[in-house]
SERO-4910 file (N, C-alpha, C, O; in steps of 0.05 Angstrom, whole numbers):
BEGIN
 pado doro    nc1    nc2    nc3   cac1   cac2   cac3    cc1    cc2    cc3    oc1    oc2    oc3
  Met    A  -2203    232   -885  -2179    225   -870  -2187    209   -845  -2209    211   -836
  Arg    A  -2169    193   -835  -2174    176   -812  -2161    189   -787  -2139    199   -788
  Tyr    A  -2176    189   -765  -2167    200   -740  -2171    181   -717  -2188    163   -719
  Cys    A  -2155    183   -697  -2158    168   -673  -2166    187   -650  -2152    207   -646
  Val    A  -2188    181   -636  -2197    199   -614  -2193    184   -588  -2202    162   -584
  Gln    A  -2178    198   -570  -2172    187   -543  -2172    210   -523  -2172    233   -531
  Pro    A  -2172    203   -497  -2168    225   -478  -2143    240   -484  -2122    229   -491
  Ala    A  -2144    266   -481  -2121    283   -488  -2101    283   -465  -2107    280   -442
  Thr    A  -2076    288   -473  -2054    291   -455  -2045    320   -455  -2052    336   -472
  Ala    A  -2028    327   -436  -2017    354   -435  -2000    359   -460  -1998    381   -470
  Glu    A  -1987    338   -470  -1971    340   -494  -1988    347   -518  -1980    364   -535
  Asp    A  -2012    335   -520  -2031    342   -542  -2037    372   -542  -2037    385   -562
  Val    A  -2043    382   -518  -2051    410   -515  -2027    428   -522  -2030    448   -536
  Ala    A  -2003    421   -513  -1980    437   -519  -1974    437   -549  -1968    458   -560
  Leu    A  -1976    414   -562  -1971    413   -591  -1991    429   -607  -1984    443   -626
  Leu    A  -2016    428   -599  -2037    444   -613  -2034    473   -607  -2038    490   -624
  Ala    A  -2026    480   -583  -2021    509   -576  -1998    520   -592  -2000    543   -602
  Ile    A  -1977    504   -596  -1955    513   -613  -1964    517   -642  -1958    537   -655
  Ala    A  -1980    499   -652  -1991    501   -679  -2009    526   -681  -2009    539   -702
  Met    A  -2024    532   -660  -2041    555   -660  -2025    581   -663  -2033    599   -678
  Asn    A  -2003    582   -650  -1986    606   -651  -1974    610   -679  -1967    632   -687
  Glu    A  -1972    588   -694  -1961    589   -721  -1983    595   -742  -1976    603   -765
  Asn    A  -2008    590   -735  -2030    593   -754  -2053    606   -740  -2062    598   -719
  Glu    A  -2064    627   -753  -2085    642   -740  -2113    635   -749  -2132    651   -746
  His    A  -2117    611   -761  -2143    605   -772  -2157    580   -760  -2172    566   -773
  Glu    A  -2151    575   -734  -2164    553   -721  -2194    559   -716  -2202    582   -715
  Cys    A  -2209    538   -712  -2238    540   -706  -2241    537   -676  -2244    514   -667
  Asp    A  -2240    559   -662  -2241    558   -633  -2269    567   -625  -2277    590   -632
  Val    A  -2284    551   -610  -2311    558   -602  -2311    583   -585  -2330    598   -585
  Asp    A  -2290    587   -569  -2291    609   -550  -2276    634   -559  -2273    653   -543
  Ala    A  -2267    636   -583  -2251    659   -591  -2258    667   -620  -2270    652   -635
  Gly    A  -2251    692   -627  -2253    701   -654  -2231    688   -671  -2212    677   -659
  Glu    A  -2232    691   -697  -2213    678   -714  -2186    692   -714  -2167    681   -725
  Asp    A  -2184    716   -703  -2159    731   -704  -2145    732   -677  -2129    751   -672
  Asp    A  -2149    712   -660  -2139    713   -633  -2120    690   -627  -2122    678   -605
  Ala    A  -2102    683   -645  -2086    658   -642  -2069    658   -617  -2070    639   -602
  Ala    A  -2054    679   -612  -2036    679   -588  -2052    678   -563  -2046    663   -545
  Glu    A  -2073    695   -561  -2091    695   -538  -2105    668   -535  -2109    658   -513
  Ser    A  -2112    655   -557  -2125    629   -556  -2107    608   -545  -2117    589   -532
  Gly    A  -2081    610   -550  -2062    590   -539  -2063    591   -508  -2063    570   -495
  Asp    A  -2063    615   -497  -2066    618   -468  -2093    608   -458  -2094    594   -438
  Gln    A  -2114    614   -473  -2141    605   -465  -2142    575   -466  -2155    562   -450
  Leu    A  -2129    563   -486  -2129    534   -489  -2116    521   -464  -2127    501   -453
  Leu    A  -2094    530   -456  -2080    519   -432  -2098    522   -407  -2100    503   -391
  His    A  -2111    545   -404  -2129    549   -382  -2153    530   -384  -2161    518   -364
  Ala    A  -2164    527   -408  -2187    510   -412  -2180    481   -405  -2196    467   -393
  Phe    A  -2156    473   -413  -2148    445   -407  -2147    439   -377  -2157    419   -368
  Val    A  -2134    457   -362  -2131    452   -333  -2157    455   -318  -2160    444   -297
  Ser    A  -2176    470   -329  -2202    474   -315  -2223    454   -325  -2246    456   -315
  Ser    A  -2217    437   -343  -2236    418   -354  -2236    391   -338  -2215    383   -329
  Ser    A  -2259    379   -336  -2260    353   -324  -2254    330   -344  -2245    309   -336
  His    A  -2259    335   -369  -2254    316   -390  -2244    330   -415  -2255    350   -423
  Val    A  -2223    319   -428  -2212    330   -453  -2205    307   -471  -2192    288   -462
  Trp    A  -2212    309   -496  -2206    289   -516  -2191    302   -539  -2194    325   -545
  Ala    A  -2174    285   -552  -2158    294   -574  -2162    276   -598  -2164    251   -595
  Ala    A  -2164    288   -622  -2163    273   -647  -2135    275   -657  -2124    297   -659
  Arg    A  -2124    252   -664  -2097    251   -675  -2098    241   -704  -2114    224   -710
  Asp    A  -2081    253   -721  -2081    244   -749  -2063    220   -753  -2054    208   -733
  Arg    A  -2059    212   -777  -2043    188   -783  -2014    190   -774  -2001    169   -769
  Glu    A  -2004    214   -771  -1977    218   -761  -1977    221   -731  -1956    228   -719
  Asp    A  -1999    215   -718  -2003    216   -689  -2000    244   -678  -1992    248   -654
  Gln    A  -2006    264   -694  -2005    292   -686  -2033    301   -678  -2052    295   -692
  Pro    A  -2037    315   -656  -2063    325   -648  -2073    346   -669  -2058    364   -676
  Cys    A  -2098    343   -677  -2109    362   -697  -2136    373   -687  -2146    392   -700
  Ala    A  -2146    363   -665  -2170    375   -653  -2172    367   -624  -2163    346   -616
  Leu    A  -2183    385   -608  -2188    380   -580  -2216    388   -573  -2227    407   -583
  Trp    A  -2229    372   -555  -2255    377   -544  -2252    375   -514  -2240    357   -504
  Gly    A  -2264    394   -500  -2263    393   -471  -2290    402   -459  -2306    416   -472
  Val    A  -2293    394   -434  -2317    402   -419  -2310    403   -389  -2294    386   -379
  Gly    A  -2321    422   -376  -2317    425   -347  -2342    437   -334  -2359    447   -348
  Pro    A  -2343    436   -308  -2367    446   -294  -2370    476   -297  -2351    491   -299
  Val    A  -2396    484   -297  -2402    513   -297  -2409    521   -269  -2429    511   -258
  Ser    A  -2393    537   -257  -2397    548   -230  -2406    525   -211  -2393    505   -209
  Gln    A  -2428    530   -197  -2438    511   -178  -2458    491   -189  -2468    473   -175
  Asp    A  -2464    493   -215  -2484    476   -228  -2471    450   -238  -2457    450   -259
  Glu    A  -2474    428   -223  -2461    403   -230  -2473    390   -255  -2461    372   -266
  Asp    A  -2497    399   -263  -2511    387   -286  -2503    400   -312  -2509    389   -334
  Thr    A  -2490    423   -311  -2484    438   -335  -2453    438   -339  -2438    445   -321
  Gly    A  -2445    431   -363  -2417    431   -370  -2411    453   -391  -2427    456   -410
  Arg    A  -2390    467   -387  -2381    487   -407  -2363    472   -427  -2341    463   -419
  Phe    A  -2372    470   -452  -2356    455   -471  -2339    474   -488  -2346    498   -491
  Trp    A  -2318    464   -499  -2302    479   -518  -2290    460   -538  -2288    436   -533
  Leu    A  -2282    470   -560  -2268    454   -580  -2249    472   -596  -2253    496   -598
  Leu    A  -2229    459   -606  -2209    474   -621  -2198    455   -642  -2193    432   -637
  Thr    A  -2195    465   -666  -2184    449   -688  -2161    462   -701  -2157    486   -701
  Ser    A  -2144    445   -713  -2123    455   -730  -2135    463   -756  -2158    457   -762
  Glu    A  -2120    478   -772  -2130    486   -799  -2137    461   -816  -2156    461   -831
  Glu    A  -2120    441   -813  -2123    416   -829  -2150    404   -826  -2164    398   -846
  Ile    A  -2159    400   -801  -2185    387   -797  -2208    407   -796  -2231    401   -803
  Gly    A  -2202    431   -788  -2223    452   -786  -2235    458   -813  -2258    467   -814
  Ala    A  -2220    455   -834  -2230    460   -861  -2248    437   -871  -2261    440   -892
  Gln    A  -2247    415   -857  -2263    391   -865  -2287    389   -847  -2287    374   -827
  Ala    A  -2309    403   -854  -2333    404   -837  -2344    376   -832  -2352    370   -810
  Ala    A  -2344    359   -852  -2355    332   -849  -2339    316   -828  -2351    301   -812
  Asp    A  -2312    319   -829  -2296    305   -809  -2301    315   -781  -2304    300   -762
  Met    A  -2304    342   -778  -2309    353   -751  -2336    345   -741  -2339    339   -717
  Val    A  -2356    344   -758  -2383    335   -749  -2382    306   -740  -2392    299   -719
  Ala    A  -2369    289   -756  -2368    261   -750  -2353    256   -724  -2362    240   -707
  Leu    A  -2331    269   -719  -2316    266   -695  -2331    277   -671  -2332    265   -649
  Ser    A  -2343    300   -674  -2358    313   -652  -2382    296   -645  -2390    295   -621
  Ile    A  -2395    283   -664  -2418    266   -658  -2409    242   -640  -2426    231   -625
  Met    A  -2384    234   -642  -2374    213   -624  -2369    224   -596  -2374    210   -576
  Ile    A  -2360    249   -594  -2352    260   -568  -2374    272   -552  -2375    269   -528
  Leu    A  -2393    286   -566  -2415    299   -551  -2431    280   -534  -2438    288   -511
  Pro    A  -2438    257   -543  -2453    239   -525  -2437    231   -500  -2449    228   -479
  Glu    A  -2411    229   -503  -2394    224   -479  -2395    248   -460  -2397    244   -436
  Met    A  -2394    272   -471  -2397    296   -454  -2424    296   -440  -2426    302   -416
  Leu    A  -2445    289   -455  -2472    290   -444  -2477    267   -424  -2497    267   -411
  Ser    A  -2459    247   -423  -2461    227   -403  -2450    237   -376  -2455    225   -355
  His    A  -2435    259   -376  -2424    271   -352  -2440    295   -343  -2442    301   -319
  Tyr    A  -2453    309   -362  -2468    333   -357  -2494    332   -372  -2495    323   -395
  Arg    A  -2516    340   -359  -2542    340   -372  -2545    361   -393  -2560    358   -412
  Arg    A  -2530    383   -390  -2531    405   -410  -2502    414   -416  -2485    415   -398
  Leu    A  -2497    420   -441  -2472    432   -449  -2478    461   -459  -2497    465   -473
  Glu    A  -2461    479   -450  -2464    507   -458  -2437    519   -466  -2416    509   -457
  Ser    A  -2437    540   -482  -2413    555   -488  -2421    582   -499  -2444    587   -505
  Ile    A  -2401    598   -503  -2403    625   -515  -2385    624   -540  -2362    617   -538
  Ile    A  -2397    633   -562  -2381    633   -587  -2381    661   -599  -2402    674   -601
  Asp    A  -2358    670   -606  -2355    696   -619  -2371    696   -644  -2368    678   -661
  Ala    A  -2389    715   -648  -2406    716   -671  -2391    718   -697  -2401    711   -718
  Gly    A  -2366    728   -696  -2350    730   -720  -2337    703   -729  -2326    701   -751
  Asn    A  -2339    683   -712  -2327    657   -718  -2348    640   -731  -2360    623   -719
  Lys    A  -2353    645   -757  -2374    633   -772  -2371    602   -773  -2391    588   -772
  Arg    A  -2346    592   -776  -2342    563   -777  -2352    549   -751  -2365    529   -752
  Ala    A  -2345    561   -728  -2353    549   -702  -2383    550   -699  -2395    531   -689
  Val    A  -2396    573   -706  -2425    575   -704  -2438    555   -722  -2458    542   -713
  Glu    A  -2429    551   -746  -2441    531   -764  -2437    503   -754  -2455    486   -756
  Leu    A  -2414    497   -742  -2409    470   -732  -2428    463   -709  -2440    442   -710
  Val    A  -2432    481   -690  -2450    475   -668  -2479    473   -678  -2495    458   -667
  Arg    A  -2485    489   -698  -2512    487   -710  -2516    459   -722  -2537    447   -718
  Leu    A  -2496    450   -737  -2498    423   -749  -2500    401   -728  -2511    380   -734
  Leu    A  -2489    406   -705  -2490    386   -683  -2516    387   -667  -2519    371   -648
  Gly    A  -2533    406   -673  -2559    407   -659  -2561    426   -636  -2580    425   -620
  Phe    A  -2541    443   -632  -2541    462   -610  -2561    484   -616  -2565    492   -639
  Lys    A  -2574    494   -595  -2591    518   -597  -2572    542   -597  -2552    542   -582
  Ile    A  -2578    561   -614  -2560    585   -616  -2577    610   -611  -2595    616   -626
  Glu    A  -2569    625   -590  -2583    650   -584  -2572    672   -602  -2550    670   -611
  Pro    A  -2589    692   -607  -2579    715   -623  -2554    727   -609  -2552    727   -584
  Ala    A  -2537    738   -625  -2512    750   -614  -2519    774   -596  -2536    790   -603
  Lys    A  -2504    775   -574  -2506    797   -555  -2478    805   -548  -2459    789   -550
  Leu    A  -2475    830   -539  -2448    839   -530  -2440    823   -506  -2454    823   -486
  His    A  -2417    810   -507  -2406    794   -485  -2390    813   -467  -2372    827   -477
  Glu    A  -2397    813   -442  -2384    832   -423  -2354    829   -421  -2340    849   -420
  Leu    A  -2344    805   -420  -2315    800   -416  -2299    807   -441  -2276    817   -438
  Thr    A  -2309    802   -465  -2293    807   -489  -2300    833   -503  -2284    843   -518
  Gly    A  -2324    843   -498  -2333    867   -512  -2341    862   -540  -2344    881   -556
  Arg    A  -2344    836   -548  -2351    829   -575  -2378    816   -576  -2387    805   -555
  Pro    A  -2392    817   -599  -2418    803   -601  -2412    772   -600  -2395    762   -615
  Cys    A  -2427    758   -583  -2424    729   -580  -2451    716   -579  -2471    728   -570
  His    A  -2452    691   -587  -2475    674   -585  -2472    656   -560  -2450    645   -555
  Arg    A  -2493    653   -545  -2494    632   -524  -2507    608   -538  -2527    610   -551
  Val    A  -2494    585   -536  -2503    560   -548  -2506    539   -527  -2492    539   -507
  Trp    A  -2525    520   -531  -2529    499   -512  -2544    475   -525  -2557    478   -546
  Val    A  -2540    452   -512  -2555    428   -520  -2560    413   -494  -2543    411   -477
  Asp    A  -2585    402   -491  -2592    387   -468  -2592    357   -475  -2600    350   -498
  Ser    A  -2584    340   -457  -2583    312   -462  -2610    300   -468  -2612    280   -484
  Asp    A  -2631    311   -457  -2658    299   -462  -2671    311   -487  -2694    304   -493
  Gln    A  -2658    329   -501  -2669    341   -525  -2652    338   -549  -2658    349   -571
  Thr    A  -2630    323   -547  -2612    320   -570  -2621    296   -586  -2633    277   -576
  Thr    A  -2614    296   -612  -2619    273   -629  -2595    256   -631  -2595    235   -644
  Leu    A  -2573    263   -617  -2549    247   -618  -2553    222   -601  -2566    223   -581
  Pro    A  -2541    199   -610  -2543    175   -593  -2525    179   -569  -2501    183   -571
  Leu    A  -2537    178   -545  -2521    183   -521  -2504    159   -513  -2512    136   -517
  Ala    A  -2481    165   -502  -2463    143   -492  -2477    129   -469  -2489    141   -452
  Pro    A  -2474    102   -469  -2488     87   -449  -2478     92   -420  -2494     92   -402
  Thr    A  -2452     95   -417  -2441    101   -390  -2418    120   -393  -2405    122   -414
  Ala    A  -2413    134   -371  -2390    153   -371  -2364    136   -372  -2363    115   -360
  Gly    A  -2345    147   -386  -2318    135   -386  -2314    113   -406  -2293    100   -406
  Thr    A  -2332    109   -425  -2328     89   -445  -2308     99   -466  -2306    123   -471
  Leu    A  -2293     81   -477  -2273     88   -498  -2288     96   -523  -2308     85   -530
  Leu    A  -2277    116   -537  -2289    126   -561  -2280    111   -586  -2293    115   -607
  Asn    A  -2260     95   -585  -2250     81   -609  -2257     52   -606  -2250     36   -624
***
């Protein structure tokens, strides 16, 4: 399928949040697969706390995936990344890898390292970040959620992805 990737708008986030509440099988890097309602709230929080957010839109111009990144605490070199897909695109691993390979270099042009926490039960998200070259730590009990989670990361100087030449370049 063909997608258009551009900076995300609040409308993109709202439309995908509504879709999340209707479907409990999204591929959310930061949540388990059975947390759709809670994930909608997390998505809105992630959007407002991110420095950069991108949306993939399908042929009907509907958002079907979001990627975001924002600073981690006081460390300006490390960005906390997140991604969320609709069921439509989440089931297409090749599409998600291809789209993510376009976006990750852009994220790494803003932050030297990308990190996140992934619920160990979210097998699709764990496999996706593995395919993208992220290092994945063994699952440990996450203090905030009480669930086993993996810490994942990728460094700009250790990735095999072609890095974006400058920050702010268009992805299409």
